[in-house]
N, C-alpha and C positions, 0 to 999 in steps of 0.2 A: 386479125393476123395479116402480116405483110406477105401474103401468099406468093405473089409474083417473085419477090426477091428470094424467098425461101426456096421455091422450086428451082429458080435459076442457079442458085449456088449450092442447093442441096444441103443446107445447114440451118441450124436454129438461129432465130433472130429475136431481137427485143420487141416485146409487144407493148409494155408500159413501163414508166419510170416514176417512182415516188420517193424522192430524196435518195437515200442509199439502197432502196429496194427496187429491184428490177424483176419483171415477170416475162416468161416465155410461154407461149400458148401451144397446146397440143404436141408435146414432145415427150418421147420416152428415151431420150438420149442420156439423161443425167441420173446420178445416184445421190442419196443424202450425204451431206457434208463433203461433197466433191469440190475440189478447187476448179474454178472455170475462169476464163478470160472473157471480159465483156467489152464489146465495141471494137472499133478500129484501133483504138489506143491500147487495147488489151489490158483492161483494168482488172487487177486481182480481185476475185470474188469467191463466194462460197454458197453452195446450194443449201437452203434451210427448210424448204418445204416442197413436197411433190404431190400432185394429184393428177388424175387422168386429164383434167382440163388445162392445168397450168403448173409451171415450175417457178418457185420463188427463189430469188438469188439476192444475197446481201453483198454490196460492193464495199471493199475496204479502202476505196479511194474516192475522191470527189467526182460526182457524176455530172458536174457542170459541162454543158456542151454535148452530152450524150443524147442520141436521138433514136426513136423507134425505127426498127428495120435494120439497125446495125447488127452484125453477127455476134454470136456467143459461142466460144470455143471450149469444148470439154477437154479435160486432161486425164480423166480416169484415176486421179490421185487425190487424196485429202489434202487440206492445208498442212504443209509440213515446214520444218526448219532444217537447216543444214547444220550438222554437229561435227565440229572438228577444230583443229588448232586455229587460233585467231579470234575466238569468241571473247576471251578476256581482253581488257583494255578497250573494247569496242563500244560504240553507242549505236543501238538499233532503234528503228521505229517498231510499231506493234506487230508487224509481219516480217521482222528480221531483215529489213533493208538497212544497210549501213549509212547512217546520216552524214558522217564525215565524207565518205566517198561521193555521196549525192551532192553535198555542198560544194565539192571541188568542181563538179560537172555543171550544176544548175543553180548554185547560190543557196540562199537561206531557206527557200521553200521547195518542198518536194513536188516536182512536176507530175501530172497524171500520167500513168502508164510507164513510170520509171522502172526499168528492169536492170538493176545493178546486182551483181553477185553478192550474197551475204558475206562471204569470206573472201579474202584476197587469194585469187587462184594462181597468181604469179610468184608469190613470195616463196622462197626456199626455206624449208625447215630441216634442222638436224634430226635425223631419224635413227633410232636404235631399234633393231628388230629383236623380238623376244621369243621367236619360235624357230623351228628348223623343219626341213622336209620330213614328211612322215608323221609329224605330230597330229594327234587327234584333238580337235578343238570344237567348242560349241559356244552358243551365245553368251557374251560377257567376258570371254577369255581375252586377255591382253596380248596383242601380237606385235605392238610397236609402242615406243614411248618417244615423246617430243618435249623438250624444255620450252613450254609455251611462254612463260615469263620467268623472271628470276625466282619467283616464289612457288610456282605451280608447274608440276610435270604432267603433261597431257598424256593420257593413256588411250591408245586407239584399241577399241574393243570389237570383237566379232559381233555383228548385229544379233539381237535376240531372235530366237526361233531358227537359227542357222546352225548346222552341225556338219562336220566333214573332216577331211584329211588334208594337211598342208601339202600342196603339190610343188610349189615353187616359192622361194624366198629371195628377195633382192638383197644386195649388200647394204650394210650400214652406210649412210651418207645423206646428202641433201636431196629432198624431194618436194614437189608441190603437192597441194592437198588432193588433187585429182589424179596424181600418178599412182599406178598400181605398185604396191610394195609386197603383196602376198597374193598367190593364187591358191584358192581353196577348192578342192574337189568335193562336191556335195554327195550325200548318200545316194541320190538318183543318178550319179555319174556325170552331171554337168559341172562346169567350172565357174567359180565366182571370183571376180577380181576384187580384192580388198584394197581400198585407197586409205588416205588419212582421214576421210570424212564419211558420214552416212546421213541419210534423211530419216526424219521421224515425224509422224503426225502429232500435232500439238494437243489434240483433244483425246489422245490415247495415252494413259499412264504407262511409263516404261516398266516392264515386268521385273520382279525381284524374287529371290528364293523364299524369303519369309519376312514378315513384320516382327520386329523385336520389341520387347516391353520397354517403356520409357524408364530410364535409370539415372541419367546425369543431366545437370542443368546447362543451359546456354548462358555461360557467365558473361555478364555485360559490364561489370564494374560500376553499375549505377545502383546505389544502395536501396532505393525504394523498390526496385525490380528484383535484385538478387536476394534481398532479405524478405520483403513482405509478399511480393507477387511474382515468384520466379517462373520462367518459361523453360521447358526442357528442350534438349536437343531432339529434333524430330517433332516438336510440339507446335501448337498454333496459338496465336494471340491476336486480339483486336485492340486497336487504339481509337476509341470513339471520342469525338470532341467537336465543339462548335468552331466557328471561324476564329483564328487567332489564339487558340489554346495550346498550340505547339505540337500538333501531330507530326508534321514533316520534320521539325527539328528533333523530336524524340527519335524518329526513325534514322535521321542522320547520325545521331549520337550512338545508337545501337549498331549501325553499319560500321562506324569507325572503331568501336571498342569491343563488340561481342567476339567470342572466341571461335567463331566459324572460320573455316578455311577459305571460303569463297562467298562473296556477297552478290546477289542479283537484285538490283534496284529497279522497280517498275514504276514509272511516273504515269499513272493512268488518268488522263483527263485533267491534269493539274495545269496551273498557269505557266505560261512559257518562261516568265522571268524566274519563277521558282526552280524550274528544271535547269535553266541556265546557271543558276547559283549552285545547284547540286553538281553539275558537270564541272564547273570551275573549282569548287571546293575539293572534289575527289581528286582532281589532277594535282592539287597542291599538298594534299595530306600525305604524311609519312606513316607507314604501318608501324605501330609501336613495338611489335614483336620482332620485326626483321630490319627496321630502319630503311626499308625500300618503299617506293611509292605505293600507296594503298590501291591505286588503280590497277596494279599488277595482279590483284586477285578480285577484281570487280568487273561486272558487266552491267551496263546501264541500258534500260529500255525506255525511251522517251515517247510518250503519246500525249502531246499537249492538248489543251482544251480546244484549240482551233484546227486540230487534225480531224479527219473524217471520223464520225461517231462510231461507225461499225467496227473500226479497227481497235477500239478500246477493249472489246471482248477478246479479240485475238491477243492483245498485249499481255493479258493476265496468263493465258495458256502458254504463250511463247516463253514467258519468264519462268514458269514452273517446269516446263519441259527442259530448258537449259539447266535448271537446278537439278533435275533428276539425272541428267546426263553426267554431271560432275559427281553427283552422289554415287552413281554406278562405278566410278573410279575409286571410291573409298573415301571421298571428302565429305566434310560436314558443311552444308550450304545453308545460308540464311537468305530468304527472299523477302524483300520489303515491297509491299503493294500499296501504293499511295495514289488514289484511294479507291476502295471497292465501291464506294457510293457513286462515284462517277461512272464506274463500270455498270452498276445497276441502272443508272439513268440512261445509259446507252441501250440496255436491254429494254427499258420502258419505251424509249423512242422507237426502236425497231418494232416492238410489239404493237405500238399504236398505229404505225404505218401498215402493219399486217392486219389491222382491224380485229385483233384478238380480244377476247373478253378480259377486261382489266380486273385485277384483284385490289387489295388495299392500297390506297393512294396512287392508283393507276399503274402500279408495278405488275408485271405478268404473274400469273399463278405459279409459274415454274421458277420464280426467283429463289425459293429455298433450295430446290434441287440443284440449281446452278452454283449457288454458294457452297453447298456440300461437296459437289464435284471438285471444286477448287481446293477447299481446305483439307479434304480427305487425301489429297496427294502428298501431304506432309507425312513424316514418319521416320522412325529409326529402323533401318532395313539391313538385312543380310542380302547382299547382292548376288547375282548369278555367278560371279567369279569368287565367291566366298569372302570378299571384303565386307566391311561394315561402313555404312555412311548414313547421313541423315539430311532431310530437308525440313527446315523450320520456317513456318510462314507467319509473318507479322503484317497484318492488314490494317490500314487506317480506315476509319469510317467517318463520314462527314454528315451527321444528322442535321437537318435544317433547324435553325433556332435552338441548337443543343438539346433537342427533344429525343431522348434515348428510347422513347416508346415507338418511334417510327419503324417501318418494316425492315429496312436494311440492318439496323442495329439489332433489333429483336431476333431476326433470323440468323444473324452472325453469331449471336450469343449461344444459339443452339449447337453450333458446330465448332466453336473454339473453347479451350479450357482455361485460357487466361484472358482477363478482361481488365485493361488499364483505362479506367474512365477519367478523361481529362476534364478539369473543372475550370470554367471561365473565371470564377472569382479568384481562384489560386493563380491563374495565369496573369490576371490584371494586377494582382498583388506581387508580381515578380517572383512567385514561388515556383522554382524550376526543379524537377519536373512537376507539372501541374496535375499529377495523378491523385485523384481523390481517394484517400485510404478507406473511406466508409462505403464507397460504391464499387470499388475494384475487388477482384478476387483472383485466386489461382487454385485450380484443382490438381496441380502437379505436386503439391507439398508432400502428401503421403508417399508418392513415388520417389521423391528426391531426398527424403529424410535420411535414408541410410548413407547416400553419397555425401551429404553435408557432414554427418557425424564422423564418417571415416576420413574425409579429405580436409575438412576445416576444423572440426572439433565437436565433441559431444554436446557442448553447451550452445552451439549455434542455434538449434531449433528451440531450445528452452528460452534463450534470450529473445529470439524472434517472437515467441508467444507472449513473453512479458511485455514487449513493446506494443504488440497488437492489443493486449488487454488494457494498457494505459490509454491508448488512443480511443478504444471503445468506451472506456469510462469517461474520458473527456467529452466524447460526443453526447453522452447522457447529461453530464453536468452543464453543457452549453445551453441546454434548454432553460435551466434554472437561472443561469447567468444572464441570458438575454431578457428574461422576464423581470428579475429582481436585482441584478447586479452581483458582482463577485463577493461583495462584503458580507453577504448573508451566509456564505459557505463556511463550514468549520475548517480548522487548520489542516486536517488530514486531506480534505477535498481540495483545499487551496494548493497543497503540495502536489496532488495529482495533476492539477491544471498547470502548475509550474514545470513539472517533469514532462508533461505532454508537449509543452512549448519547446523544451530542450530536444525532444524527439523530432518534432516537426521541423524546427529551424536548424538544429545542430546535426540531425541525422538524415531526415528525408530530403531536405532542400540541398541541392548540389549546384556547384558553380562550374559550368563547362569551360570557363576561361581561366581557371586556376590550375596550375600545373599538377598539384597534388590532389585536387578535388574532381577533376574532369573524369578520372578513372581511379577507382578505389579497389584494391585487391581484397579478396574475401577475408584474408587474415586481419586486415585493418578494420573491415566491417565488423568482425567478431569482437575485436578489442574495443572498438567504439561502443558497441552494445553493452559489453561487460562493464565499462566505466559508467554508462548511464544507469544500468540496473543497480550497480553498487551504490551510486549516488542516491538513488531512490530508497534503497534499503537503509542506508545510514541516516538519511533525513527523516525517514519514518520513525526510527528509534528516537531521534531528537524530539519530534513532534509528540510521540507517545509519552515522553517524559514531561509533557506539559509546557515545553518551551515554545515561544511564538515563532511561527513560520517567517514573520517579518524579519527577524534577526538573521535567519539563514539567507534570505533574499538580499539583504544589505551587504553580506560578505562578498557578493559577486561570483560565488562559486558556480551558479547556474550558467552565467554568461561565459565563464571560463571553459566549462564543459562544451558549450555550444561551439566555441572556437577551436575545439580539438581538430576538426577536419582540416583547418589551415595550419595549426601550430605544430602538428605531428606529421612530418614528411612520410611518404609511403615507404621509404627505405630506412627509417629510424623508429621502428615500432617499439623499441625499448623505452622510449620517452613516456609511454603510457603508464609505466610504473610510478612516475612522479605524481600522476593525478590521484592515485589511491592515497598516497601520503598527504596530498593537499586536502582531499576530502576528509580524511581522518582528522587532520589538524583543525579544519574549519568546524566540524561537528563537535570536536572536543572543546573548542573555544566558546561555544554558545552557553551563556549563563542561564 
């Protein structure tokens, strides 16, 4: 211990430095998960282990140039984020530092010890007060509204666990986020000034009144997801896949088209050029529901692979805390985490530096509990203010060598109810989405069946089951085909293989660059399924009459049905009627 300097300054000092891990000897100053500032540069850090002999701190910034003997400053507070107007449209790093503001001051790279306010403290917001003097309020109650963007109204809420009487209310007008707009007298008689913002610890879930049962899907407009493997609002999904299988692009498409009110996109340990592409794309995209820029309802958290490894863990919790905050206002929020494998690798690196006993493949033994803490913060909730909102979590997983038996994928499967397994062979064959229908599953189907029947049609689930059965039968027949060729199959099994091709190419495969195929409403999805099921039924009658399948194939009817997705625009669903007539005419013409 650097006793001389410690005694002289009467403060805790660095004893050792191991990458992002710093230790302090013989100190009783700190508490677990407390935010501290390390060194003369005041690097943001968090206490992760305490014993009588030493305190272990992980630093969320680069420790290059840090030296033993430099001071460590306690704050008495956990790692927290600032919640208020200005979050949307913004780009933050893993600990909610605004990257655009830092870029203006310091260029492309974040300097160590950078202390920039997360939200713009000088911007004036149009504030409408929702309370009056004498009102009784408690945690979650809305006391002011702010038009944050053209699409989202920001609701300033009384912090949880606070209760009291309104003592003073300012006039409606323009205020900065730190200006007091309401004075609240608490039950103990003290006054609390309410501004437009509040702080919240990122590792503490925000409280709710109760968790509601899952009942409605997160509609994405992507057929393979909405039909075969749906995710619910408030649900969890994993997208595992090897390099180049389309995890990031799948999340981009869901972020663009899913019917969530707000998107939180967390790039955790991803390549810098990928994150740059995401940022540029989101700025150019137009929200299809409002014709406003999509970025008006999006917040981006960028923690690229060259940023300090410890901050990856914080980025996941920062993202889900922002999502919970907007959920508390009554919004439906979707959070895209890309990718949780990079986050798990950060846990492994920190664990190794702490010399903890490794578990499978070197990951720490607490990997499952950390994953569950993250995914369990999803849900469809009744908030403290009696509104209803949801947080849906879609996490990408990057198993090395596409090995789904590795620990991160296997542990993630334990905590998510939708599993979209990306297939390298499908990706290389340009089948988009490359979701393998034999390895993927969704456990939400029983919960969503009533919603689909009521809002889309009673036949939706029946047709979905018919398509699933066709694909399952094809999977069995493929083994015979690979051994002996398709010629050995009887005509009824050849028909199954042909219809399965129609399902795979005409229904499951989607073109993100086609104006009518990039997003497909549920009504069109149902009508497409009905045509395919009708084709199968009529062709079965032809084959059962002893007529050769070859004649049906030569008519080109199967290829015509494959092209329905392009030939029937989303706003002219009446054209589907023509296909029933065409199928009837073709089947009747077979001798």
